[in-house]
C-alpha positions as a LaTeX table, in Angstrom:
\begin{tabular}{lrrr}
\hline
Residue & $x$ (\AA) & $y$ (\AA) & $z$ (\AA) \\
\hline
Met1 & $-0.16$ & $-0.15$ & 0.01 \\
Asn2 & 1.14 & 3.64 & $-0.85$ \\
Lys3 & 1.93 & 5.73 & 2.32 \\
Leu4 & $-1.67$ & 7.23 & 3.75 \\
Gln5 & $-2.27$ & 11.02 & 4.14 \\
Leu6 & $-3.03$ & 11.49 & 7.94 \\
Ile7 & $-4.06$ & 14.57 & 9.61 \\
Ala8 & $-3.87$ & 15.40 & 12.99 \\
Thr9 & $-6.50$ & 18.00 & 13.93 \\
Ala10 & $-5.13$ & 20.53 & 16.51 \\
Pro11 & $-7.42$ & 23.79 & 18.09 \\
Met12 & $-6.50$ & 27.09 & 17.14 \\
Gly13 & $-3.17$ & 27.88 & 18.33 \\
Leu14 & $-2.00$ & 24.23 & 18.83 \\
Glu15 & $-0.79$ & 23.50 & 15.62 \\
Ala16 & 2.78 & 23.66 & 16.27 \\
Ile17 & 2.19 & 21.88 & 19.77 \\
Val18 & 0.78 & 18.44 & 17.73 \\
Ser19 & 3.36 & 19.54 & 15.04 \\
Arg20 & 6.01 & 18.77 & 17.69 \\
Glu21 & 4.16 & 15.99 & 19.31 \\
Leu22 & 4.08 & 14.12 & 16.02 \\
Lys23 & 8.10 & 14.62 & 15.33 \\
Glu24 & 8.71 & 13.30 & 18.49 \\
Leu25 & 6.76 & 10.23 & 17.59 \\
Gly26 & 9.06 & 9.77 & 14.42 \\
Tyr27 & 6.91 & 11.52 & 12.29 \\
His28 & 9.26 & 14.17 & 10.23 \\
Asp29 & 7.12 & 14.28 & 6.82 \\
Gln30 & 4.84 & 16.82 & 7.72 \\
Gln31 & 2.34 & 19.99 & 6.56 \\
Val32 & 1.22 & 22.15 & 9.07 \\
Glu33 & $-1.78$ & 24.57 & 8.19 \\
Asn34 & $-4.69$ & 26.25 & 10.23 \\
Gly35 & $-6.22$ & 23.44 & 12.79 \\
Arg36 & $-4.18$ & 20.48 & 11.30 \\
Val37 & $-1.09$ & 18.42 & 10.75 \\
Ile38 & $-1.28$ & 16.56 & 7.78 \\
Phe39 & 1.55 & 13.69 & 8.00 \\
Ala40 & 2.50 & 10.81 & 6.10 \\
Gly41 & 2.02 & 7.16 & 7.26 \\
Glu42 & 0.57 & 3.79 & 7.37 \\
Pro43 & $-2.43$ & 1.61 & 8.72 \\
Leu44 & $-0.02$ & 1.11 & 11.78 \\
Asp45 & 0.53 & 4.59 & 12.22 \\
Ile46 & $-3.34$ & 5.24 & 12.51 \\
Cys47 & $-3.01$ & 3.47 & 15.55 \\
Arg48 & 0.33 & 4.86 & 16.75 \\
Ala49 & $-1.26$ & 8.14 & 16.67 \\
Asn50 & $-4.48$ & 7.51 & 17.96 \\
Leu51 & $-2.48$ & 6.23 & 21.05 \\
Trp52 & 0.03 & 8.50 & 21.55 \\
Leu53 & $-1.16$ & 12.31 & 20.50 \\
Arg54 & $-1.71$ & 14.31 & 23.63 \\
Ser55 & $-2.92$ & 17.73 & 22.14 \\
Ser56 & $-5.02$ & 16.54 & 19.27 \\
Asp57 & $-8.82$ & 16.25 & 18.33 \\
Arg58 & $-8.28$ & 13.50 & 16.06 \\
Val59 & $-6.39$ & 11.54 & 13.63 \\
Leu60 & $-8.74$ & 11.65 & 10.19 \\
Val61 & $-7.43$ & 9.78 & 6.47 \\
Lys62 & $-6.97$ & 12.28 & 3.64 \\
Met63 & $-9.33$ & 10.56 & 1.28 \\
Ala64 & $-8.75$ & 13.03 & $-1.59$ \\
Glu65 & $-8.87$ & 16.65 & $-2.40$ \\
Phe66 & $-9.86$ & 18.20 & $-5.76$ \\
Pro67 & $-12.08$ & 21.99 & $-7.01$ \\
Ala68 & $-15.80$ & 21.10 & $-6.74$ \\
Thr69 & $-17.93$ & 24.21 & $-7.47$ \\
Thr70 & $-21.00$ & 22.41 & $-8.69$ \\
Phe71 & $-22.38$ & 19.16 & $-7.41$ \\
Glu72 & $-21.46$ & 17.19 & $-10.42$ \\
Glu73 & $-17.71$ & 17.86 & $-9.55$ \\
Leu74 & $-18.40$ & 16.68 & $-5.81$ \\
Phe75 & $-20.01$ & 13.40 & $-6.85$ \\
Glu76 & $-17.84$ & 12.56 & $-9.64$ \\
Gly77 & $-14.31$ & 13.34 & $-7.31$ \\
Thr78 & $-15.75$ & 11.19 & $-4.48$ \\
Lys79 & $-17.09$ & 8.45 & $-6.65$ \\
Ala80 & $-13.51$ & 8.52 & $-8.06$ \\
Ile81 & $-12.41$ & 7.65 & $-4.59$ \\
Asn82 & $-12.05$ & 3.37 & $-4.30$ \\
Trp83 & $-14.11$ & 3.36 & $-1.00$ \\
Pro84 & $-14.75$ & $-0.43$ & $-1.06$ \\
Asp85 & $-11.22$ & $-0.88$ & 0.03 \\
Trp86 & $-11.72$ & 0.60 & 2.84 \\
Ile87 & $-15.57$ & 0.01 & 3.68 \\
Pro88 & $-16.99$ & $-3.64$ & 3.77 \\
Gly89 & $-20.44$ & $-4.13$ & 2.81 \\
Asp90 & $-21.79$ & $-4.16$ & 6.32 \\
Gly91 & $-20.19$ & $-0.95$ & 6.92 \\
Glu92 & $-22.14$ & 2.12 & 8.48 \\
Phe93 & $-20.97$ & 5.50 & 6.73 \\
Pro94 & $-22.60$ & 8.76 & 7.77 \\
Val95 & $-21.03$ & 11.64 & 6.18 \\
Glu96 & $-20.45$ & 14.80 & 8.28 \\
Gly97 & $-19.48$ & 18.36 & 6.33 \\
Arg98 & $-18.42$ & 21.73 & 6.18 \\
Ser99 & $-18.48$ & 24.70 & 4.17 \\
His100 & $-16.47$ & 28.23 & 3.99 \\
Lys101 & $-16.02$ & 30.86 & 1.38 \\
Ser102 & $-17.29$ & 28.39 & $-1.48$ \\
Gln103 & $-20.06$ & 27.94 & $-4.03$ \\
Leu104 & $-21.47$ & 24.94 & $-2.68$ \\
Ser105 & $-22.50$ & 26.08 & 0.90 \\
Ser106 & $-25.44$ & 24.24 & 1.66 \\
Val107 & $-23.93$ & 21.43 & 3.94 \\
Pro108 & $-26.84$ & 18.77 & 3.94 \\
Ala109 & $-26.86$ & 19.24 & $-0.15$ \\
Cys110 & $-23.43$ & 18.43 & 0.18 \\
Gln111 & $-23.84$ & 15.54 & 2.48 \\
Ser112 & $-26.54$ & 14.00 & 0.59 \\
Ile113 & $-24.32$ & 14.15 & $-2.43$ \\
Val114 & $-20.99$ & 12.94 & $-1.18$ \\
Lys115 & $-23.04$ & 9.66 & 0.48 \\
Lys116 & $-24.85$ & 9.06 & $-3.12$ \\
Ala117 & $-21.12$ & 8.97 & $-4.91$ \\
Val118 & $-19.82$ & 6.30 & $-2.30$ \\
Val119 & $-23.10$ & 4.36 & $-2.12$ \\
Glu120 & $-22.33$ & 4.10 & $-6.49$ \\
Lys121 & $-18.70$ & 3.21 & $-5.62$ \\
Met122 & $-20.00$ & 0.20 & $-3.06$ \\
Lys123 & $-22.95$ & $-0.73$ & $-5.65$ \\
Glu124 & $-19.68$ & $-1.40$ & $-8.12$ \\
Arg125 & $-17.71$ & $-3.95$ & $-5.83$ \\
Tyr126 & $-20.69$ & $-5.44$ & $-3.79$ \\
Lys127 & $-23.15$ & $-5.88$ & $-6.46$ \\
Thr128 & $-26.57$ & $-4.83$ & $-4.51$ \\
Asp129 & $-28.39$ & $-2.04$ & $-3.63$ \\
Trp130 & $-29.11$ & $-2.13$ & $-0.27$ \\
Phe131 & $-26.47$ & $-1.19$ & 2.42 \\
Pro132 & $-27.39$ & $-2.58$ & 5.65 \\
Glu133 & $-24.99$ & $-0.59$ & 7.58 \\
Asp134 & $-24.54$ & $-2.30$ & 10.23 \\
Gly135 & $-21.26$ & $-2.94$ & 11.11 \\
Ala136 & $-18.19$ & $-0.87$ & 11.64 \\
Arg137 & $-18.32$ & 2.68 & 11.73 \\
Phe138 & $-16.67$ & 5.01 & 8.59 \\
Val139 & $-17.65$ & 8.40 & 9.75 \\
Ile140 & $-16.64$ & 10.94 & 6.37 \\
Glu141 & $-16.34$ & 14.04 & 6.13 \\
Val142 & $-16.38$ & 16.92 & 3.26 \\
Trp143 & $-14.35$ & 19.92 & 4.32 \\
Leu144 & $-15.67$ & 22.89 & 1.18 \\
Leu145 & $-12.97$ & 25.80 & 1.70 \\
Asn146 & $-12.62$ & 28.02 & $-1.12$ \\
Asp147 & $-14.43$ & 26.26 & $-3.56$ \\
Val148 & $-12.23$ & 23.03 & $-2.72$ \\
Ala149 & $-13.06$ & 19.77 & $-1.37$ \\
Met150 & $-11.43$ & 17.17 & 1.31 \\
Ile151 & $-12.71$ & 14.31 & 1.68 \\
Thr152 & $-11.51$ & 12.61 & 5.15 \\
Leu153 & $-12.54$ & 9.58 & 6.99 \\
Asp154 & $-12.08$ & 9.84 & 11.24 \\
Thr155 & $-10.34$ & 7.16 & 12.57 \\
Thr156 & $-10.99$ & 7.91 & 16.26 \\
Gly157 & $-14.56$ & 8.46 & 16.93 \\
Ala158 & $-15.22$ & 9.82 & 19.88 \\
Gly159 & $-12.35$ & 12.97 & 20.48 \\
Leu160 & $-8.87$ & 11.89 & 21.90 \\
His161 & $-9.61$ & 14.45 & 24.78 \\
Lys162 & $-11.47$ & 11.54 & 26.13 \\
Arg163 & $-9.52$ & 9.19 & 28.16 \\
Gly164 & $-11.39$ & 7.51 & 30.16 \\
Tyr165 & $-10.27$ & 8.31 & 33.84 \\
Arg166 & $-12.56$ & 11.34 & 33.78 \\
Gln167 & $-16.30$ & 10.55 & 34.43 \\
Gln168 & $-17.48$ & 13.31 & 36.69 \\
Ile169 & $-16.81$ & 16.83 & 36.05 \\
Thr170 & $-16.06$ & 20.46 & 37.94 \\
Glu171 & $-17.98$ & 23.27 & 36.72 \\
Ala172 & $-15.79$ & 24.95 & 33.58 \\
Pro173 & $-13.31$ & 21.91 & 33.37 \\
Ile174 & $-10.50$ & 22.14 & 30.89 \\
Lys175 & $-10.12$ & 19.97 & 28.38 \\
Glu176 & $-7.48$ & 16.78 & 28.46 \\
Thr177 & $-6.08$ & 17.78 & 25.38 \\
Met178 & $-5.89$ & 21.81 & 26.53 \\
Ala179 & $-4.24$ & 20.55 & 29.73 \\
Ala180 & $-1.50$ & 18.03 & 27.81 \\
Ala181 & $-0.44$ & 21.28 & 25.59 \\
Leu182 & $-0.17$ & 23.76 & 28.53 \\
Leu183 & 2.37 & 21.09 & 30.09 \\
Asp184 & 3.72 & 20.57 & 26.90 \\
Ile185 & 4.60 & 24.81 & 26.41 \\
Ser186 & 5.91 & 25.02 & 30.03 \\
Arg187 & 8.25 & 22.37 & 29.45 \\
Trp188 & 7.89 & 20.62 & 32.54 \\
Arg189 & 9.92 & 17.20 & 33.53 \\
Pro190 & 8.84 & 14.89 & 35.50 \\
Asp191 & 12.36 & 15.57 & 37.86 \\
Arg192 & 10.63 & 18.88 & 38.81 \\
Pro193 & 7.93 & 19.52 & 41.17 \\
Leu194 & 4.17 & 20.13 & 39.74 \\
Tyr195 & 1.38 & 22.20 & 41.69 \\
Asp196 & $-1.84$ & 23.25 & 40.53 \\
Pro197 & $-3.38$ & 25.45 & 42.61 \\
Phe198 & $-6.72$ & 25.37 & 41.26 \\
Cys199 & $-6.78$ & 21.45 & 40.08 \\
Gly200 & $-10.45$ & 21.65 & 39.49 \\
Ser201 & $-11.26$ & 17.84 & 38.68 \\
Gly202 & $-7.54$ & 17.52 & 37.88 \\
Thr203 & $-6.78$ & 16.95 & 34.66 \\
Ile204 & $-3.37$ & 19.31 & 34.32 \\
Leu205 & $-1.88$ & 16.50 & 37.00 \\
Ile206 & $-3.29$ & 13.61 & 35.42 \\
Glu207 & $-1.94$ & 14.78 & 32.34 \\
Ala208 & 1.15 & 15.29 & 34.15 \\
Ala209 & 1.43 & 12.20 & 35.40 \\
Met210 & 0.82 & 10.20 & 32.01 \\
Lys211 & 3.47 & 12.14 & 30.16 \\
Gly212 & 6.02 & 12.12 & 33.14 \\
Trp213 & 5.39 & 7.94 & 32.99 \\
Asn214 & 5.36 & 8.21 & 29.57 \\
Ile215 & 1.92 & 6.66 & 29.57 \\
Ala216 & $-0.12$ & 6.84 & 25.93 \\
Pro217 & $-3.07$ & 8.70 & 26.66 \\
Gly218 & $-5.09$ & 6.42 & 24.45 \\
Ile219 & $-4.18$ & 3.34 & 25.97 \\
Arg220 & $-7.48$ & 2.76 & 27.89 \\
Arg221 & $-10.00$ & 3.37 & 25.14 \\
Ser222 & $-11.32$ & 2.01 & 22.10 \\
Phe223 & $-11.07$ & 3.96 & 18.88 \\
Asn224 & $-13.85$ & 3.53 & 15.39 \\
Ser225 & $-10.78$ & 2.32 & 13.19 \\
Glu226 & $-10.60$ & $-0.86$ & 15.37 \\
Gly227 & $-13.34$ & $-2.71$ & 13.66 \\
Trp228 & $-11.29$ & $-1.51$ & 10.09 \\
Pro229 & $-10.35$ & $-4.09$ & 7.45 \\
Leu230 & $-7.17$ & $-2.11$ & 6.72 \\
Val231 & $-6.74$ & $-1.56$ & 10.22 \\
Pro232 & $-6.97$ & $-5.04$ & 11.28 \\
Glu233 & $-6.83$ & $-5.69$ & 14.92 \\
Glu234 & $-2.75$ & $-7.21$ & 15.05 \\
Leu235 & $-2.23$ & $-3.68$ & 14.12 \\
Trp236 & $-3.86$ & $-3.11$ & 17.15 \\
Glu237 & $-2.35$ & $-5.08$ & 19.11 \\
Gln238 & 1.10 & $-4.23$ & 18.29 \\
Ala239 & 0.76 & $-0.51$ & 18.96 \\
Arg240 & $-0.68$ & $-1.21$ & 21.90 \\
Glu241 & 2.26 & $-3.59$ & 23.01 \\
Glu242 & 4.66 & $-0.66$ & 22.24 \\
Ala243 & 2.78 & 1.35 & 24.22 \\
Tyr244 & 2.74 & $-0.94$ & 27.42 \\
Asp245 & 6.40 & $-1.51$ & 26.63 \\
Ala246 & 7.39 & 2.08 & 27.07 \\
Val247 & 5.61 & 3.25 & 30.01 \\
Gln248 & 8.09 & 3.99 & 32.57 \\
Asp249 & 6.53 & 4.19 & 36.26 \\
Asp250 & 9.12 & 3.65 & 38.24 \\
Leu251 & 10.01 & 7.14 & 38.25 \\
Pro252 & 9.19 & 9.31 & 41.33 \\
Leu253 & 6.41 & 11.96 & 41.06 \\
Glu254 & 6.58 & 14.91 & 42.76 \\
Ile255 & 2.67 & 16.21 & 41.77 \\
Ala256 & 0.30 & 17.72 & 43.93 \\
Gly257 & $-2.98$ & 19.84 & 43.64 \\
Ser258 & $-5.78$ & 22.01 & 45.70 \\
Asp259 & $-8.92$ & 23.69 & 45.28 \\
Ile260 & $-10.81$ & 25.72 & 47.27 \\
Asp261 & $-14.06$ & 23.51 & 46.65 \\
Pro262 & $-14.05$ & 20.21 & 48.61 \\
Gln263 & $-16.47$ & 18.51 & 45.74 \\
Ala264 & $-13.75$ & 19.42 & 42.99 \\
Ile265 & $-11.45$ & 17.28 & 45.35 \\
Glu266 & $-13.78$ & 14.41 & 45.35 \\
Val267 & $-14.02$ & 14.46 & 41.72 \\
Ala268 & $-10.01$ & 14.80 & 41.33 \\
Glu269 & $-9.79$ & 11.88 & 43.85 \\
Ala270 & $-12.04$ & 10.01 & 41.40 \\
Ala271 & $-10.30$ & 10.58 & 38.64 \\
Val272 & $-6.88$ & 10.22 & 39.80 \\
Arg273 & $-7.91$ & 6.97 & 41.48 \\
Arg274 & $-9.43$ & 5.71 & 38.14 \\
Ala275 & $-6.31$ & 6.98 & 35.78 \\
Gly276 & $-3.86$ & 4.83 & 38.34 \\
Phe277 & $-2.33$ & 7.52 & 40.09 \\
Gly278 & $-3.78$ & 7.26 & 43.86 \\
Lys279 & $-0.71$ & 6.90 & 45.28 \\
Asp280 & 1.40 & 9.25 & 43.34 \\
Ile281 & $-0.96$ & 12.84 & 42.83 \\
Lys282 & $-1.29$ & 14.48 & 46.28 \\
Leu283 & $-4.32$ & 16.39 & 46.57 \\
Gln284 & $-6.14$ & 18.83 & 49.37 \\
Val285 & $-8.69$ & 21.31 & 49.99 \\
Leu286 & $-7.07$ & 24.33 & 50.09 \\
Pro287 & $-7.42$ & 27.88 & 49.36 \\
Val288 & $-4.52$ & 29.21 & 47.17 \\
Ser289 & $-3.77$ & 31.56 & 49.71 \\
Lys290 & $-2.70$ & 28.74 & 51.74 \\
Ala291 & $-1.01$ & 26.76 & 49.19 \\
Met292 & 2.60 & 25.67 & 49.65 \\
Pro293 & 4.14 & 23.26 & 46.96 \\
Ser294 & 7.32 & 21.82 & 48.67 \\
Gly295 & 10.70 & 21.25 & 47.15 \\
Asp296 & 12.34 & 24.05 & 44.86 \\
Tyr297 & 12.84 & 24.94 & 40.47 \\
Gly298 & 9.07 & 23.39 & 40.50 \\
Cys299 & 6.20 & 24.36 & 38.04 \\
Ile300 & 2.90 & 25.67 & 38.38 \\
Val301 & 0.84 & 25.13 & 35.95 \\
Thr302 & $-2.61$ & 26.19 & 36.29 \\
Asn303 & $-6.25$ & 27.27 & 34.97 \\
Pro304 & $-7.41$ & 29.94 & 37.82 \\
Pro305 & $-11.10$ & 30.53 & 37.74 \\
Tyr306 & $-12.66$ & 33.13 & 35.27 \\
Gly307 & $-15.15$ & 35.63 & 35.97 \\
Glu308 & $-16.98$ & 35.38 & 32.77 \\
Arg309 & $-17.79$ & 31.42 & 33.69 \\
Leu310 & $-16.83$ & 30.94 & 38.09 \\
Gly311 & $-18.41$ & 33.43 & 40.41 \\
Asp312 & $-17.97$ & 37.27 & 39.74 \\
Val313 & $-14.85$ & 39.29 & 37.96 \\
Glu314 & $-13.83$ & 40.78 & 41.53 \\
Gln315 & $-13.16$ & 37.24 & 43.13 \\
Ala316 & $-11.34$ & 35.89 & 40.01 \\
Asp317 & $-8.81$ & 39.03 & 40.69 \\
Ile318 & $-8.38$ & 37.69 & 44.00 \\
Ala319 & $-7.50$ & 34.82 & 42.70 \\
Ile320 & $-5.05$ & 35.90 & 40.77 \\
Arg321 & $-3.58$ & 38.24 & 43.43 \\
Gln322 & $-3.06$ & 35.35 & 45.73 \\
Leu323 & $-1.53$ & 33.48 & 43.06 \\
Gly324 & 0.74 & 36.14 & 42.67 \\
Ala325 & 1.61 & 36.12 & 46.24 \\
Val326 & 2.19 & 32.56 & 46.34 \\
Ala327 & 4.70 & 33.34 & 43.75 \\
Lys328 & 6.75 & 35.60 & 45.57 \\
Ser329 & 6.83 & 32.85 & 48.59 \\
Leu330 & 8.88 & 30.59 & 45.56 \\
Pro331 & 11.48 & 32.26 & 43.81 \\
Thr332 & 12.89 & 29.33 & 42.26 \\
Trp333 & 9.42 & 27.85 & 40.85 \\
Ser334 & 7.82 & 28.88 & 37.26 \\
Tyr335 & 4.47 & 30.17 & 36.67 \\
Phe336 & 1.96 & 29.08 & 33.85 \\
Ala337 & $-1.60$ & 30.10 & 33.57 \\
Ile338 & $-4.50$ & 30.63 & 31.24 \\
Ser339 & $-6.70$ & 33.04 & 32.02 \\
Pro340 & $-9.03$ & 35.55 & 29.56 \\
Ala341 & $-8.35$ & 37.78 & 32.38 \\
Lys342 & $-6.87$ & 41.32 & 30.31 \\
Thr343 & $-5.32$ & 42.41 & 33.99 \\
Phe344 & $-4.13$ & 39.26 & 34.62 \\
Glu345 & $-0.34$ & 40.38 & 35.43 \\
His346 & $-1.33$ & 43.72 & 37.14 \\
His347 & $-3.21$ & 41.53 & 39.65 \\
Phe348 & $-0.23$ & 38.86 & 39.59 \\
Gly349 & 2.03 & 41.37 & 40.33 \\
Arg350 & 4.79 & 40.60 & 37.42 \\
Lys351 & 5.16 & 40.95 & 33.76 \\
Ala352 & 4.91 & 37.85 & 32.02 \\
Asp353 & 8.11 & 36.60 & 30.27 \\
Lys354 & 6.08 & 35.17 & 27.39 \\
Lys355 & 2.29 & 35.11 & 26.38 \\
Arg356 & 0.56 & 32.80 & 24.03 \\
Lys357 & $-3.25$ & 33.13 & 22.62 \\
Leu358 & $-5.07$ & 30.08 & 23.11 \\
Phe359 & $-8.77$ & 29.28 & 22.92 \\
Asn360 & $-9.65$ & 27.54 & 26.22 \\
Gly361 & $-13.52$ & 25.89 & 24.43 \\
Arg362 & $-14.69$ & 29.25 & 22.98 \\
Ile363 & $-13.11$ & 31.52 & 25.05 \\
Glu364 & $-10.08$ & 33.43 & 23.93 \\
Cys365 & $-7.38$ & 33.79 & 26.63 \\
Gln366 & $-3.66$ & 34.18 & 27.23 \\
Tyr367 & $-1.38$ & 31.53 & 28.36 \\
Tyr368 & 1.20 & 33.92 & 30.69 \\
Gln369 & 4.52 & 32.23 & 31.38 \\
Phe370 & 6.66 & 33.53 & 34.11 \\
Phe371 & 9.93 & 31.66 & 34.04 \\
Gly372 & 12.11 & 30.62 & 37.22 \\
Pro373 & 15.46 & 29.66 & 37.41 \\
Leu374 & 16.40 & 26.68 & 35.96 \\
Pro375 & 17.68 & 23.66 & 38.42 \\
Pro376 & 21.14 & 23.39 & 38.46 \\
Arg377 & 22.69 & 20.73 & 36.70 \\
Arg378 & 23.08 & 17.63 & 38.01 \\
\hline
\end{tabular}
């Protein structure tokens, strides 16, 4: 089989992070675009990418890309794809769609045309006019941008942020994929202490522990493409065995967090246990003003409360001021906080060394980065 064109989708602003993750996994033949990184791979790489990507939303197969200003062009371009190589006679193949700045602006009409084209192609191989669609799931997506259609297959299913450890959530939680990205940008390493004084449901702490022990984030979940003929079970078994062999759970971790809300800590404790870190992540009910992380040269990575979503703006500002006071008492530590507050640096009491625009859900935020001294070389 020729190399596949695979797509790791990325939240806005995280394309470079996803690109770096792919390079660390060995995928250097890649192209970074808005909202996605295209890379070359084989069926086994579908398994590896789904298991290992921490900050990407999902992994797609790029089936084709062609100009489409008419329904006929869309139909013929879609029908030219060898769908029966991928989809068996009983496969379920729903079609989703998006259109932006294109003459074919009706998404339902485009979905219908793509579905019809796939059915016509399937008829040629399977010699039937009816498909039960009660087997494995193959979600087809048509993306129309500037009169160019891209047709993809979704190998992931439920988004990659669904790690499986978080069954309850606190109010205004941060996505697992975003938490992983915040840690990546902070360049935290497992030989340094990590603390989150607004830990909520514990997501940043759990993502850090998984990263610290080199645990593939998708190791405990299933994916749509596990039932696909071109991605057979033995490839998934191989990728999972590689992932289990790569775990380094003998490394000591100094990861802890606190939250003023006892219910949040209950939710976090349950998630920490499900993730397998019950003995390794320390949690406390504490206001940020009482937070006293231990150790030197540590990192605080956190998602403080936003006035727009939790409590009010004044309470959020007080929390930031208290975080700034903690920072003054820990001069060797580094601080990383994602917040939409334009006055964050004022209340924290220091100009950020670096800022990065990110979107937490739909809220435009800055990732404020305050660098402390690096640990002395051992």
